Every structure is written in structure tokens, then in C-alpha cells.
LODRENDREN-862687 format. One record per atom (N, C-alpha, C, O): x, y, z; residue in three letters; atom name. Coordinates in steps of 0.02 Angstrom, whole numbers, always signed. Example, Ala and Ser with C-alpha at 12.3 -4.5 7.8 and 13.67 -1.06 7.14 Angstrom:
BEGIN
+--------+--------+--------+-----+----+
|      X |      Y |      Z |   r |  a |
+--------+--------+--------+-----+----+
|   +660 |   -284 |   +390 | ALA |  N |
|   +615 |   -225 |   +390 | ALA | CA |
|   +660 |   -165 |   +390 | ALA |  C |
|   +712 |   -166 |   +423 | ALA |  O |
|   +642 |   -112 |   +354 | SER |  N |
|   +684 |    -53 |   +357 | SER | CA |
|   +645 |     +2 |   +394 | SER |  C |
|   +670 |    +57 |   +402 | SER |  O |
+--------+--------+--------+-----+----+
end
This chain:
BEGIN
+--------+--------+--------+-----+----+
|      X |      Y |      Z |   r |  a |
+--------+--------+--------+-----+----+
|  -1542 |   -725 | +10632 | UNK |  N |
|  -1563 |   -670 | +10591 | UNK | CA |
|  -1634 |   -651 | +10612 | UNK |  C |
|  -1678 |   -694 | +10617 | UNK |  O |
|  -1644 |   -588 | +10625 | UNK |  N |
|  -1710 |   -565 | +10645 | UNK | CA |
|  -1732 |   -508 | +10599 | UNK |  C |
|  -1696 |   -487 | +10554 | UNK |  O |
|  -1792 |   -483 | +10612 | UNK |  N |
|  -1822 |   -432 | +10570 | UNK | CA |
|  -1782 |   -366 | +10571 | UNK |  C |
|  -1779 |   -331 | +10521 | UNK |  O |
|  -1752 |   -350 | +10627 | UNK |  N |
|  -1715 |   -287 | +10634 | UNK | CA |
|  -1653 |   -286 | +10589 | UNK |  C |
|  -1632 |   -232 | +10568 | UNK |  O |
|  -1624 |   -343 | +10575 | UNK |  N |
|  -1566 |   -344 | +10530 | UNK | CA |
|  -1586 |   -346 | +10457 | UNK |  C |
|  -1548 |   -324 | +10414 | UNK |  O |
|  -1646 |   -371 | +10441 | UNK |  N |
|  -1669 |   -375 | +10372 | UNK | CA |
|  -1701 |   -310 | +10348 | UNK |  C |
|  -1696 |   -292 | +10290 | UNK |  O |
|  -1733 |   -275 | +10394 | UNK |  N |
|  -1772 |   -215 | +10375 | UNK | CA |
|  -1731 |   -161 | +10339 | UNK |  C |
|  -1756 |   -133 | +10291 | UNK |  O |
|  -1669 |   -145 | +10359 | UNK |  N |
|  -1632 |    -94 | +10321 | UNK | CA |
|  -1619 |   -113 | +10248 | UNK |  C |
|  -1617 |    -69 | +10205 | UNK |  O |
|  -1612 |   -177 | +10234 | UNK |  N |
|  -1602 |   -198 | +10165 | UNK | CA |
|  -1666 |   -192 | +10124 | UNK |  C |
|  -1663 |   -177 | +10064 | UNK |  O |
|  -1723 |   -203 | +10155 | UNK |  N |
|  -1787 |   -198 | +10120 | UNK | CA |
|  -1809 |   -125 | +10111 | UNK |  C |
|  -1849 |   -111 | +10067 | UNK |  O |
|  -1784 |    -80 | +10151 | UNK |  N |
|  -1801 |     -9 | +10144 | UNK | CA |
|  -1775 |    +20 | +10078 | UNK |  C |
|  -1802 |    +70 | +10054 | UNK |  O |
|  -1725 |    -11 | +10049 | UNK |  N |
|  -1699 |    +11 |  +9985 | UNK | CA |
|  -1752 |     +5 |  +9930 | UNK |  C |
|  -1752 |    +44 |  +9883 | UNK |  O |
|  -1797 |    -42 |  +9936 | UNK |  N |
|  -1847 |    -56 |  +9885 | UNK | CA |
|  -1912 |    -18 |  +9895 | UNK |  C |
|  -1962 |    -34 |  +9862 | UNK |  O |
|  -1914 |    +30 |  +9940 | UNK |  N |
|  -1974 |    +72 |  +9947 | UNK | CA |
|  -1983 |   +112 |  +9883 | UNK |  C |
|  -1934 |   +132 |  +9851 | UNK |  O |
|  -2045 |   +124 |  +9864 | UNK |  N |
|  -2060 |   +156 |  +9800 | UNK | CA |
|  -2028 |   +225 |  +9794 | UNK |  C |
|  -2001 |   +242 |  +9742 | UNK |  O |
|  -2030 |   +264 |  +9846 | UNK |  N |
|  -2001 |   +331 |  +9842 | UNK | CA |
|  -1926 |   +329 |  +9832 | UNK |  C |
|  -1898 |   +371 |  +9797 | UNK |  O |
|  -1892 |   +280 |  +9863 | UNK |  N |
|  -1820 |   +275 |  +9854 | UNK | CA |
|  -1802 |   +248 |  +9785 | UNK |  C |
|  -1752 |   +269 |  +9756 | UNK |  O |
|  -1842 |   +201 |  +9760 | UNK |  N |
|  -1829 |   +175 |  +9692 | UNK | CA |
|  -1838 |   +230 |  +9640 | UNK |  C |
|  -1796 |   +237 |  +9596 | UNK |  O |
|  -1891 |   +269 |  +9645 | UNK |  N |
|  -1903 |   +323 |  +9597 | UNK | CA |
|  -1849 |   +376 |  +9603 | UNK |  C |
|  -1828 |   +404 |  +9552 | UNK |  O |
|  -1826 |   +391 |  +9663 | UNK |  N |
|  -1773 |   +440 |  +9671 | UNK | CA |
|  -1708 |   +415 |  +9639 | UNK |  C |
|  -1672 |   +453 |  +9607 | UNK |  O |
|  -1694 |   +350 |  +9647 | UNK |  N |
|  -1633 |   +323 |  +9617 | UNK | CA |
|  -1638 |   +324 |  +9541 | UNK |  C |
|  -1588 |   +339 |  +9508 | UNK |  O |
|  -1696 |   +308 |  +9513 | UNK |  N |
|  -1704 |   +311 |  +9440 | UNK | CA |
|  -1696 |   +382 |  +9414 | UNK |  C |
|  -1667 |   +392 |  +9361 | UNK |  O |
|  -1720 |   +431 |  +9451 | UNK |  N |
|  -1711 |   +501 |  +9431 | UNK | CA |
|  -1638 |   +522 |  +9438 | UNK |  C |
|  -1614 |   +562 |  +9398 | UNK |  O |
|  -1604 |   +498 |  +9489 | UNK |  N |
|  -1533 |   +513 |  +9497 | UNK | CA |
|  -1491 |   +484 |  +9440 | UNK |  C |
|  -1441 |   +514 |  +9421 | UNK |  O |
|  -1511 |   +427 |  +9414 | UNK |  N |
|  -1475 |   +395 |  +9359 | UNK | CA |
|  -1494 |   +425 |  +9291 | UNK |  C |
|  -1466 |   +405 |  +9240 | UNK |  O |
|  -1539 |   +474 |  +9290 | UNK |  N |
|  -1563 |   +505 |  +9228 | UNK | CA |
|  -1592 |   +455 |  +9179 | UNK |  C |
|  -1578 |   +457 |  +9119 | UNK |  O |
|  -1632 |   +410 |  +9205 | UNK |  N |
|  -1663 |   +358 |  +9164 | UNK | CA |
|  -1712 |   +390 |  +9115 | UNK |  C |
|  -1723 |   +362 |  +9061 | UNK |  O |
|  -1741 |   +447 |  +9132 | UNK |  N |
|  -1788 |   +480 |  +9087 | UNK | CA |
|  -1756 |   +505 |  +9023 | UNK |  C |
|  -1791 |   +519 |  +8975 | UNK |  O |
|  -1689 |   +510 |  +9021 | UNK |  N |
|  -1654 |   +534 |  +8962 | UNK | CA |
|  -1635 |   +479 |  +8914 | UNK |  C |
|  -1610 |   +493 |  +8859 | UNK |  O |
|  -1645 |   +416 |  +8932 | UNK |  N |
|  -1625 |   +361 |  +8888 | UNK | CA |
|  -1665 |   +359 |  +8824 | UNK |  C |
|  -1639 |   +338 |  +8772 | UNK |  O |
|  -1728 |   +381 |  +8825 | UNK |  N |
|  -1769 |   +378 |  +8765 | UNK | CA |
|  -1747 |   +427 |  +8712 | UNK |  C |
|  -1766 |   +421 |  +8654 | UNK |  O |
|  -1707 |   +477 |  +8730 | UNK |  N |
|  -1682 |   +525 |  +8681 | UNK | CA |
|  -1607 |   +517 |  +8668 | UNK |  C |
|  -1578 |   +555 |  +8629 | UNK |  O |
|  -1576 |   +469 |  +8700 | UNK |  N |
|  -1504 |   +458 |  +8691 | UNK | CA |
|  -1493 |   +414 |  +8629 | UNK |  C |
|  -1511 |   +355 |  +8630 | UNK |  O |
|  -1463 |   +441 |  +8577 | UNK |  N |
|  -1454 |   +401 |  +8516 | UNK | CA |
|  -1405 |   +343 |  +8525 | UNK |  C |
|  -1411 |   +293 |  +8491 | UNK |  O |
|  -1357 |   +349 |  +8570 | UNK |  N |
|  -1310 |   +294 |  +8582 | UNK | CA |
|  -1345 |   +234 |  +8614 | UNK |  C |
|  -1331 |   +177 |  +8597 | UNK |  O |
|  -1391 |   +248 |  +8660 | UNK |  N |
|  -1429 |   +194 |  +8692 | UNK | CA |
|  -1474 |   +160 |  +8641 | UNK |  C |
|  -1474 |    +98 |  +8636 | UNK |  O |
|  -1512 |   +199 |  +8604 | UNK |  N |
|  -1558 |   +170 |  +8555 | UNK | CA |
|  -1522 |   +133 |  +8499 | UNK |  C |
|  -1540 |    +78 |  +8481 | UNK |  O |
|  -1470 |   +164 |  +8473 | UNK |  N |
|  -1431 |   +132 |  +8419 | UNK | CA |
|  -1393 |    +71 |  +8443 | UNK |  C |
|  -1388 |    +22 |  +8406 | UNK |  O |
|  -1367 |    +74 |  +8503 | UNK |  N |
|  -1331 |    +17 |  +8530 | UNK | CA |
|  -1375 |    -44 |  +8540 | UNK |  C |
|  -1357 |   -100 |  +8521 | UNK |  O |
|  -1434 |    -33 |  +8568 | UNK |  N |
|  -1480 |    -89 |  +8577 | UNK | CA |
|  -1504 |   -115 |  +8510 | UNK |  C |
|  -1510 |   -176 |  +8500 | UNK |  O |
|  -1519 |    -70 |  +8462 | UNK |  N |
|  -1541 |    -93 |  +8396 | UNK | CA |
|  -1486 |   -133 |  +8361 | UNK |  C |
|  -1501 |   -184 |  +8330 | UNK |  O |
|  -1425 |   -110 |  +8366 | UNK |  N |
|  -1369 |   -146 |  +8334 | UNK | CA |
|  -1358 |   -214 |  +8365 | UNK |  C |
|  -1347 |   -263 |  +8329 | UNK |  O |
|  -1362 |   -218 |  +8431 | UNK |  N |
|  -1352 |   -283 |  +8464 | UNK | CA |
|  -1408 |   -331 |  +8447 | UNK |  C |
|  -1396 |   -390 |  +8435 | UNK |  O |
|  -1470 |   -306 |  +8445 | UNK |  N |
|  -1527 |   -349 |  +8428 | UNK | CA |
|  -1522 |   -374 |  +8357 | UNK |  C |
|  -1531 |   -433 |  +8344 | UNK |  O |
|  -1506 |   -330 |  +8310 | UNK |  N |
|  -1500 |   -351 |  +8240 | UNK | CA |
|  -1442 |   -399 |  +8230 | UNK |  C |
|  -1448 |   -448 |  +8193 | UNK |  O |
|  -1386 |   -386 |  +8263 | UNK |  N |
|  -1328 |   -430 |  +8257 | UNK | CA |
|  -1344 |   -500 |  +8282 | UNK |  C |
|  -1330 |   -549 |  +8247 | UNK |  O |
|  -1374 |   -505 |  +8341 | UNK |  N |
|  -1390 |   -571 |  +8368 | UNK | CA |
|  -1445 |   -606 |  +8328 | UNK |  C |
|  -1445 |   -667 |  +8322 | UNK |  O |
|  -1492 |   -567 |  +8301 | UNK |  N |
|  -1546 |   -597 |  +8261 | UNK | CA |
|  -1519 |   -626 |  +8196 | UNK |  C |
|  -1537 |   -682 |  +8177 | UNK |  O |
|  -1476 |   -589 |  +8160 | UNK |  N |
|  -1451 |   -612 |  +8096 | UNK | CA |
|  -1398 |   -666 |  +8103 | UNK |  C |
|  -1387 |   -705 |  +8057 | UNK |  O |
|  -1365 |   -670 |  +8161 | UNK |  N |
|  -1317 |   -724 |  +8173 | UNK | CA |
|  -1354 |   -790 |  +8184 | UNK |  C |
|  -1327 |   -844 |  +8171 | UNK |  O |
|  -1416 |   -785 |  +8206 | UNK |  N |
|  -1455 |   -845 |  +8218 | UNK | CA |
|  -1470 |   -857 |  +8291 | UNK |  C |
|  -1500 |   -908 |  +8309 | UNK |  O |
|  -1451 |   -811 |  +8333 | UNK |  N |
|  -1465 |   -818 |  +8404 | UNK | CA |
|  -1531 |   -785 |  +8419 | UNK |  C |
|  -1534 |   -732 |  +8451 | UNK |  O |
|  -1584 |   -816 |  +8397 | UNK |  N |
|  -1651 |   -787 |  +8403 | UNK | CA |
|  -1673 |   -779 |  +8476 | UNK |  C |
|  -1704 |   -729 |  +8494 | UNK |  O |
|  -1657 |   -827 |  +8518 | UNK |  N |
|  -1676 |   -823 |  +8589 | UNK | CA |
|  -1640 |   -765 |  +8623 | UNK |  C |
|  -1671 |   -729 |  +8663 | UNK |  O |
|  -1577 |   -755 |  +8609 | UNK |  N |
|  -1540 |   -700 |  +8639 | UNK | CA |
|  -1565 |   -634 |  +8612 | UNK |  C |
|  -1570 |   -585 |  +8650 | UNK |  O |
|  -1582 |   -630 |  +8548 | UNK |  N |
|  -1611 |   -569 |  +8520 | UNK | CA |
|  -1677 |   -552 |  +8553 | UNK |  C |
|  -1691 |   -494 |  +8568 | UNK |  O |
|  -1719 |   -602 |  +8566 | UNK |  N |
|  -1782 |   -591 |  +8600 | UNK | CA |
|  -1771 |   -568 |  +8671 | UNK |  C |
|  -1806 |   -523 |  +8695 | UNK |  O |
|  -1724 |   -598 |  +8706 | UNK |  N |
|  -1709 |   -578 |  +8775 | UNK | CA |
|  -1683 |   -506 |  +8778 | UNK |  C |
|  -1704 |   -468 |  +8821 | UNK |  O |
|  -1638 |   -488 |  +8733 | UNK |  N |
|  -1610 |   -421 |  +8733 | UNK | CA |
|  -1663 |   -370 |  +8713 | UNK |  C |
|  -1664 |   -315 |  +8741 | UNK |  O |
|  -1706 |   -388 |  +8666 | UNK |  N |
|  -1759 |   -340 |  +8647 | UNK | CA |
|  -1808 |   -331 |  +8705 | UNK |  C |
|  -1836 |   -277 |  +8713 | UNK |  O |
|  -1820 |   -383 |  +8744 | UNK |  N |
|  -1862 |   -376 |  +8803 | UNK | CA |
|  -1832 |   -330 |  +8855 | UNK |  C |
|  -1866 |   -287 |  +8883 | UNK |  O |
|  -1767 |   -337 |  +8868 | UNK |  N |
|  -1733 |   -294 |  +8916 | UNK | CA |
|  -1730 |   -222 |  +8890 | UNK |  C |
|  -1744 |   -175 |  +8927 | UNK |  O |
|  -1712 |   -214 |  +8826 | UNK |  N |
|  -1708 |   -146 |  +8797 | UNK | CA |
|  -1777 |   -113 |  +8794 | UNK |  C |
|  -1782 |    -53 |  +8806 | UNK |  O |
|  -1828 |   -151 |  +8777 | UNK |  N |
|  -1895 |   -123 |  +8775 | UNK | CA |
|  -1920 |   -103 |  +8843 | UNK |  C |
|  -1951 |    -50 |  +8851 | UNK |  O |
|  -1905 |   -143 |  +8893 | UNK |  N |
|  -1925 |   -125 |  +8961 | UNK | CA |
|  -1888 |    -62 |  +8984 | UNK |  C |
|  -1919 |    -19 |  +9015 | UNK |  O |
|  -1824 |    -57 |  +8969 | UNK |  N |
|  -1786 |     +3 |  +8987 | UNK | CA |
|  -1814 |    +64 |  +8951 | UNK |  C |
|  -1817 |   +119 |  +8980 | UNK |  O |
|  -1833 |    +57 |  +8888 | UNK |  N |
|  -1861 |   +112 |  +8850 | UNK | CA |
|  -1929 |   +133 |  +8877 | UNK |  C |
|  -1943 |   +193 |  +8882 | UNK |  O |
|  -1971 |    +85 |  +8895 | UNK |  N |
|  -2037 |   +102 |  +8923 | UNK | CA |
|  -2030 |   +137 |  +8990 | UNK |  C |
|  -2064 |   +187 |  +9003 | UNK |  O |
|  -1985 |   +113 |  +9033 | UNK |  N |
|  -1974 |   +146 |  +9097 | UNK | CA |
|  -1946 |   +216 |  +9086 | UNK |  C |
|  -1964 |   +263 |  +9121 | UNK |  O |
|  -1901 |   +224 |  +9037 | UNK |  N |
|  -1872 |   +289 |  +9022 | UNK | CA |
|  -1926 |   +338 |  +8999 | UNK |  C |
|  -1927 |   +396 |  +9022 | UNK |  O |
|  -1970 |   +316 |  +8955 | UNK |  N |
|  -2023 |   +360 |  +8931 | UNK | CA |
|  -2071 |   +378 |  +8988 | UNK |  C |
|  -2093 |   +436 |  +8992 | UNK |  O |
|  -2087 |   +331 |  +9030 | UNK |  N |
|  -2133 |   +344 |  +9086 | UNK | CA |
|  -2102 |   +391 |  +9137 | UNK |  C |
|  -2136 |   +436 |  +9162 | UNK |  O |
|  -2038 |   +381 |  +9153 | UNK |  N |
|  -2004 |   +426 |  +9200 | UNK | CA |
|  -1997 |   +495 |  +9169 | UNK |  C |
|  -2001 |   +545 |  +9205 | UNK |  O |
|  -1987 |   +499 |  +9104 | UNK |  N |
|  -1982 |   +564 |  +9070 | UNK | CA |
|  -2047 |   +604 |  +9074 | UNK |  C |
|  -2045 |   +665 |  +9074 | UNK |  O |
|  -2103 |   +570 |  +9077 | UNK |  N |
|  -2168 |   +604 |  +9084 | UNK | CA |
|  -2178 |   +631 |  +9155 | UNK |  C |
|  -2218 |   +677 |  +9164 | UNK |  O |
|  -2143 |   +605 |  +9203 | UNK |  N |
|  -2151 |   +626 |  +9272 | UNK | CA |
|  -2176 |   +570 |  +9315 | UNK |  C |
|  -2205 |   +521 |  +9291 | UNK |  O |
|  -2166 |   +577 |  +9379 | UNK |  N |
|  -2188 |   +526 |  +9426 | UNK | CA |
|  -2244 |   +554 |  +9469 | UNK |  C |
|  -2254 |   +614 |  +9473 | UNK |  O |
|  -2280 |   +510 |  +9499 | UNK |  N |
|  -2335 |   +530 |  +9543 | UNK | CA |
|  -2397 |   +548 |  +9502 | UNK |  C |
|  -2407 |   +522 |  +9447 | UNK |  O |
|  -2438 |   +591 |  +9529 | UNK |  N |
|  -2501 |   +610 |  +9497 | UNK | CA |
|  -2488 |   +648 |  +9433 | UNK |  C |
|  -2526 |   +642 |  +9385 | UNK |  O |
|  -2435 |   +688 |  +9430 | UNK |  N |
|  -2418 |   +725 |  +9369 | UNK | CA |
|  -2402 |   +678 |  +9312 | UNK |  C |
|  -2422 |   +690 |  +9255 | UNK |  O |
|  -2367 |   +624 |  +9326 | UNK |  N |
|  -2350 |   +576 |  +9274 | UNK | CA |
|  -2410 |   +539 |  +9248 | UNK |  C |
|  -2414 |   +524 |  +9188 | UNK |  O |
|  -2458 |   +523 |  +9292 | UNK |  N |
|  -2519 |   +489 |  +9270 | UNK | CA |
|  -2560 |   +536 |  +9226 | UNK |  C |
|  -2587 |   +514 |  +9175 | UNK |  O |
|  -2565 |   +599 |  +9244 | UNK |  N |
|  -2603 |   +647 |  +9205 | UNK | CA |
|  -2570 |   +661 |  +9138 | UNK |  C |
|  -2604 |   +676 |  +9089 | UNK |  O |
|  -2504 |   +655 |  +9134 | UNK |  N |
|  -2468 |   +668 |  +9071 | UNK | CA |
|  -2466 |   +607 |  +9026 | UNK |  C |
|  -2440 |   +611 |  +8970 | UNK |  O |
|  -2492 |   +551 |  +9048 | UNK |  N |
|  -2493 |   +491 |  +9006 | UNK | CA |
|  -2442 |   +439 |  +9024 | UNK |  C |
|  -2433 |   +391 |  +8986 | UNK |  O |
|  -2408 |   +446 |  +9079 | UNK |  N |
|  -2358 |   +397 |  +9099 | UNK | CA |
|  -2387 |   +329 |  +9113 | UNK |  C |
|  -2354 |   +278 |  +9100 | UNK |  O |
|  -2448 |   +326 |  +9138 | UNK |  N |
|  -2480 |   +262 |  +9152 | UNK | CA |
|  -2495 |   +225 |  +9087 | UNK |  C |
|  -2485 |   +164 |  +9083 | UNK |  O |
|  -2518 |   +261 |  +9036 | UNK |  N |
|  -2532 |   +228 |  +8972 | UNK | CA |
|  -2468 |   +204 |  +8938 | UNK |  C |
|  -2469 |   +153 |  +8903 | UNK |  O |
|  -2414 |   +240 |  +8948 | UNK |  N |
|  -2350 |   +217 |  +8920 | UNK | CA |
|  -2328 |   +153 |  +8953 | UNK |  C |
|  -2306 |   +107 |  +8918 | UNK |  O |
|  -2334 |   +149 |  +9019 | UNK |  N |
|  -2314 |    +88 |  +9054 | UNK | CA |
|  -2358 |    +29 |  +9033 | UNK |  C |
|  -2333 |    -25 |  +9018 | UNK |  O |
|  -2424 |    +39 |  +9031 | UNK |  N |
|  -2470 |    -16 |  +9015 | UNK | CA |
|  -2463 |    -36 |  +8942 | UNK |  C |
|  -2453 |    -95 |  +8927 | UNK |  O |
|  -2468 |    +12 |  +8896 | UNK |  N |
|  -2465 |     -4 |  +8825 | UNK | CA |
|  -2396 |    -27 |  +8803 | UNK |  C |
|  -2389 |    -76 |  +8767 | UNK |  O |
|  -2345 |     +9 |  +8825 | UNK |  N |
|  -2277 |    -10 |  +8807 | UNK | CA |
|  -2257 |    -76 |  +8837 | UNK |  C |
|  -2222 |   -116 |  +8806 | UNK |  O |
|  -2279 |    -88 |  +8899 | UNK |  N |
|  -2264 |   -152 |  +8931 | UNK | CA |
|  -2297 |   -210 |  +8894 | UNK |  C |
|  -2267 |   -263 |  +8886 | UNK |  O |
|  -2359 |   -200 |  +8870 | UNK |  N |
|  -2393 |   -252 |  +8832 | UNK | CA |
|  -2358 |   -266 |  +8766 | UNK |  C |
|  -2351 |   -324 |  +8746 | UNK |  O |
|  -2335 |   -214 |  +8733 | UNK |  N |
|  -2299 |   -223 |  +8669 | UNK | CA |
|  -2233 |   -259 |  +8681 | UNK |  C |
|  -2215 |   -304 |  +8644 | UNK |  O |
|  -2197 |   -239 |  +8733 | UNK |  N |
|  -2132 |   -271 |  +8748 | UNK | CA |
|  -2142 |   -345 |  +8766 | UNK |  C |
|  -2104 |   -387 |  +8744 | UNK |  O |
|  -2192 |   -360 |  +8806 | UNK |  N |
|  -2205 |   -430 |  +8825 | UNK | CA |
|  -2225 |   -470 |  +8764 | UNK |  C |
|  -2201 |   -527 |  +8756 | UNK |  O |
|  -2268 |   -443 |  +8720 | UNK |  N |
|  -2287 |   -479 |  +8659 | UNK | CA |
|  -2226 |   -491 |  +8615 | UNK |  C |
|  -2217 |   -547 |  +8590 | UNK |  O |
|  -2184 |   -440 |  +8605 | UNK |  N |
|  -2124 |   -448 |  +8564 | UNK | CA |
|  -2076 |   -499 |  +8594 | UNK |  C |
|  -2047 |   -539 |  +8558 | UNK |  O |
|  -2068 |   -497 |  +8659 | UNK |  N |
|  -2025 |   -544 |  +8694 | UNK | CA |
|  -2050 |   -616 |  +8684 | UNK |  C |
|  -2010 |   -660 |  +8668 | UNK |  O |
|  -2114 |   -627 |  +8695 | UNK |  N |
|  -2142 |   -694 |  +8687 | UNK | CA |
|  -2138 |   -717 |  +8615 | UNK |  C |
|  -2122 |   -775 |  +8601 | UNK |  O |
|  -2152 |   -672 |  +8568 | UNK |  N |
|  -2150 |   -690 |  +8497 | UNK | CA |
|  -2079 |   -710 |  +8476 | UNK |  C |
|  -2070 |   -762 |  +8446 | UNK |  O |
|  -2031 |   -669 |  +8492 | UNK |  N |
|  -1962 |   -683 |  +8472 | UNK | CA |
|  -1932 |   -743 |  +8508 | UNK |  C |
|  -1893 |   -781 |  +8479 | UNK |  O |
|  -1950 |   -751 |  +8571 | UNK |  N |
|  -1918 |   -804 |  +8610 | UNK | CA |
|  -1950 |   -872 |  +8599 | UNK |  C |
|  -1915 |   -922 |  +8596 | UNK |  O |
|  -2016 |   -874 |  +8593 | UNK |  N |
|  -2050 |   -939 |  +8591 | UNK | CA |
|  -2080 |   -956 |  +8522 | UNK |  C |
|  -2076 |  -1013 |  +8501 | UNK |  O |
|  -2109 |   -908 |  +8488 | UNK |  N |
|  -2144 |   -923 |  +8425 | UNK | CA |
|  -2097 |   -922 |  +8366 | UNK |  C |
|  -2094 |   -969 |  +8327 | UNK |  O |
|  -2059 |   -868 |  +8360 | UNK |  N |
|  -2014 |   -860 |  +8302 | UNK | CA |
|  -1955 |   -908 |  +8304 | UNK |  C |
|  -1928 |   -926 |  +8251 | UNK |  O |
|  -1933 |   -930 |  +8362 | UNK |  N |
|  -1873 |   -971 |  +8368 | UNK | CA |
|  -1885 |  -1044 |  +8347 | UNK |  C |
|  -1837 |  -1082 |  +8343 | UNK |  O |
|  -1948 |  -1063 |  +8334 | UNK |  N |
|  -1961 |  -1132 |  +8313 | UNK | CA |
|  -1940 |  -1144 |  +8245 | UNK |  C |
|  -1947 |  -1200 |  +8219 | UNK |  O |
+--------+--------+--------+-----+----+
end
């Protein structure tokens, strides 16, 4: 195995291709999709009240990350997205999601 055979697989993860794929998947519309929001809320509440606190924390982390990425992509990518507040959504929303994930997974589950 040499670099020439590995390079095409790594080109998939270039930033411009990742952002294009996220826009093709309409990830920016997830923050306004009631089925997505309601589905994640229902799954989190169901697992939390059943007693699966660790799974509820894990699912809320994944759902929160998807929501933060959706809101940031909805603001736009590149310099336009930074000027519209996309950077603050990623930083602030990411901090809230990480705090909630750590709280539910490690602190609340004791």
C-alpha cells in the first residue's frame, strides 16, 4: 500500500467536499424540521424515563451536535457564515452540547 492508493480516499474529507455534501443532504433544514426535533426529543425522554441515563446522554449529544451543525450550515458557509453568526453558533452550541453530554453521561448517572 502506498500513498497513491490512499490519497483518493482522503480527498473525500477535504473541507470543501464535506461542506458540499452537507449542503447536498440539506442539513441546514434540520433545525426547522419538526419531525427531526420531535423525534430526537421523544427518544431522549423515553430513554431518560426508562432509566437508561447513559443512552439518553449519548443520544442528546448526537442530536445536539446535529442541531448545532444544522443551525451553522443554515447561516451559510465561508466568510458569509462567520459574519452571520455561524461561528458563534458552533462555539456556543458546541459548548452547551458538550456540557449537557458530560452532565447526563457522567454526573447525573451516578
